[in-house]
N, C-alpha and C positions, 0 to 999 in steps of 0.2 A: 742865954742862947743855948737851945738844946740841939744837940746833933743826933740825927737818927743813925742808929747803928745798923748797917746793912749786914744781914746774915747771908752766908752762901746758900744759894738755892740749889737743892738737890733735884735732879731730873731723872726721868726714866724714858728710854726710847722705846716707841712703839712702832713695830713693823707690821702693818696690816697683811702683807703677803704671808708672812710666817704665822701670824695669828690664825688666818683662814686655813692654811695648810695644816697646822696643828689640830684644828677643829675637825677637819675632814678626816684626817688620819685617826683621831680618837674615836669619832663615830664609826669608822670602819673597824676599829678594834673592839668596840662594844658589840657591833654586829657579829663579828667572829666569835666572840665570847658566847653570845646568845646561840649561835649555830652549834658551838661546841657543847653547851648545855643540852640543847635539843637532841643532838645525835649522840650524846654521852661520850664525846671524844676529847681526851686531854690534849691531843695535838692542836685542835682547832682552837681550844681555850687558851692554851699557852701562846699560840701565835696571836691571838686576840690581845692578850695581856702585853705581849711585846709591842704590838701596834699602839695600844693605848699608852704605854710608857714613851715611845718615841714621839707620838702626837703631843703628849704633855710637855716633853723637853722643847719641841718645836714651838709650842704655844708659849711656854715661859720665855724662851728666846725672842718671840715676837712682842713680848709685852702683854701677853693675854690678860693679866690681872690689872693692867694699867690703861687698857684701851677704852678711854672715856669719851671718845668723840660723839657717839650717839646721835640720832637725829638726821644723820646723812642719808641720802637717798641710796638705793641699791646700786645705781649707776656710779655714783661717786665712790662708794666703797669698792666696787669692782675695778674702776680706774685706779684707785690707790693700790689695790693688790697687784694689778697688771704692771703698773709702773715701778713698783717697789718703793713707794714713798715712805719716808720715815718721819715720825713726829716726836717732838720732845715735850714731856708734860711734867709739871712740878711734882715732887714727892708729896704724898698726902700730909706728911708732918711739916712740910714747909710753911712758915708763916710769912705772909706778904701783906703789905698795906693795901688799903682800898684803892689808892690811886694806881698802884702797880697792877692790880687785878683789872681795873677798868681799862688801863692802857693796854694790857695784853689781850683783852677781849676785843677792843677796837682793832688792834693790829691783826688778830687771828680771824675774827669772824665778820668784821664790818668793812674789811678792806674791799676795794673794787677789783680784786683779782690780779693785782700786780705781782 
């Protein structure tokens, strides 16, 4: 008789709303840095760096590096951002059996929208 040892599954929360907010703020920060370089103004460049940092923090809070959904339509992504939907994804170092993965895929992607 072999007993399977169940390890604790570490997860990461992904918040699409915060991921998109962080991305927009980071792009705005990069634009301000560019403007600061063009007009040779430290004030614009520093403001851009501050925005870049704030956007990075918002992105990390939103799970920017763990947002692995992909393949969703723009409408679905917009709906998730507007509704403030949150997702839990396993940590990349988590080891799971093939059966657990198949069950998770069926539950998450092949359900009939219940």
